[in-house]
Structure formats: C-alpha cells, structure tokens
C-alpha positions in Angstrom: 41.5 -8.3 -11.3 40.6 -6.3 -8.1 37.3 -4.8 -7.1 36.8 -1.5 -5.0 33.7 -0.6 -2.8 33.4 2.7 -1.3 30.7 3.2 1.2 29.8 6.7 2.1 28.1 7.6 5.4 28.3 11.2 5.1 30.8 13.9 4.6 34.3 12.8 5.7 32.7 9.5 6.6 33.7 7.0 4.1 35.0 3.5 4.0 37.1 2.1 1.1 37.2 -1.6 0.6 39.5 -3.5 -1.8 39.1 -7.3 -2.7 41.1 -9.4 -5.1 39.1 -10.8 -7.9 39.8 -14.2 -6.9 38.1 -13.7 -3.5 34.9 -12.5 -4.9 31.8 -14.9 -4.1 29.8 -16.5 -6.8 26.4 -14.9 -7.4 24.5 -17.4 -5.4 27.1 -17.3 -2.5 26.9 -13.5 -2.6 23.0 -13.4 -2.7 22.8 -15.9 0.2 25.2 -13.7 2.4 23.2 -10.7 1.7 19.9 -12.4 2.4 21.4 -13.7 5.7 22.9 -10.1 6.6 19.6 -8.3 5.6 17.7 -10.5 8.1 20.2 -10.7 10.8 20.4 -6.9 11.2 16.7 -6.3 11.1 16.7 -4.4 7.6 13.5 -3.4 5.9 12.3 -3.1 2.3 13.0 0.5 1.0 10.2 0.2 -1.5 6.7 0.3 -0.7 5.8 -2.7 -2.6 7.8 -4.9 -0.5 10.2 -6.0 -3.2 13.7 -6.1 -2.0 16.3 -5.7 -4.8 20.0 -6.8 -4.4 20.9 -3.0 -4.4 18.5 -2.5 -1.5 20.1 -5.2 0.6 23.8 -3.8 -0.1 22.4 -0.2 0.8 20.1 -1.6 3.7 23.1 -3.5 5.4 25.5 -0.6 5.2 22.9 1.5 6.9 22.0 -1.0 9.5 25.5 -1.9 10.6 27.0 1.8 10.4 30.7 2.5 9.5 32.1 1.0 12.9 31.0 -2.5 11.6 33.7 -2.1 8.8 36.4 -1.7 11.3 36.0 -5.6 11.6 38.3 -6.8 8.8 36.3 -10.1 8.4 33.0 -8.3 8.0 34.3 -5.6 5.7 35.9 -8.3 3.5 32.9 -10.4 3.4 30.7 -7.3 2.6 33.2 -6.5 -0.4 33.1 -9.9 -1.7 29.6 -10.4 -1.5 28.5 -7.0 -3.1 30.9 -7.5 -5.9 29.9 -10.9 -6.5 26.1 -10.3 -6.4 26.4 -7.2 -8.6 29.3 -8.2 -10.8 30.9 -4.8 -10.7 34.6 -3.8 -10.1 33.9 -0.6 -8.7 30.8 0.2 -6.5 29.9 3.3 -4.5 27.3 3.0 -1.8 26.0 6.2 -0.7 23.9 5.4 2.6 22.5 8.8 3.0 21.5 9.4 -0.5 20.2 5.8 -0.9 22.0 5.3 -4.1 24.3 2.6 -5.5 26.6 3.6 -8.5 29.0 1.6 -10.7 
C-alpha cells in the first residue's frame, strides 16, 4: 500500500510526496523523527497552552522548512515516512497557510 502526502504552501505552491507502505516508519520512530525536526528547526507550539500535538509538529516543520526543503529527496522521503507513520493515514493534506491537516 502506498501513502500520499500533499503539502500546500499557497496557491500553486504544492508538494506531493508518495511513499511505499513498506517504507513508513513505526509510530515510535516517526514520533522521534518529528520531535527531532521540530526542535532542530526552532518550531514553536501553535496552541497557547503549550501542548504540542503530532499534527502541530507536522504543520510546524513544513512551515519552518518551507517548500525548498522538499527539493532534498532524502528530507522529503523522511517527512513522508514520518508523517504517515505517526498519523497512520494513507492520504494526508498539510495546509501550511490554513494551519490544517486533513486525511
């Protein structure tokens, strides 16, 4: 089974990633990768309470790195592997300007 991740940065600025199901990270490995990237890129909690949800990390990382980071095939693959593994969804849409994540 393959998974698809679409990241929307604005009108006409979308990145589409496809990852084979066998490449998807386990939940723990995916969460660890997202945690590391969230800290590495200086992301901050979206919610005022300070609690950071997995969805917030997925959005925050995409917003912090921007569309150019997804030109790096290794980063793009890792992002797709981690997001699909952490959220257990085969199709994801990450809307950076709208701060929404849909399945």
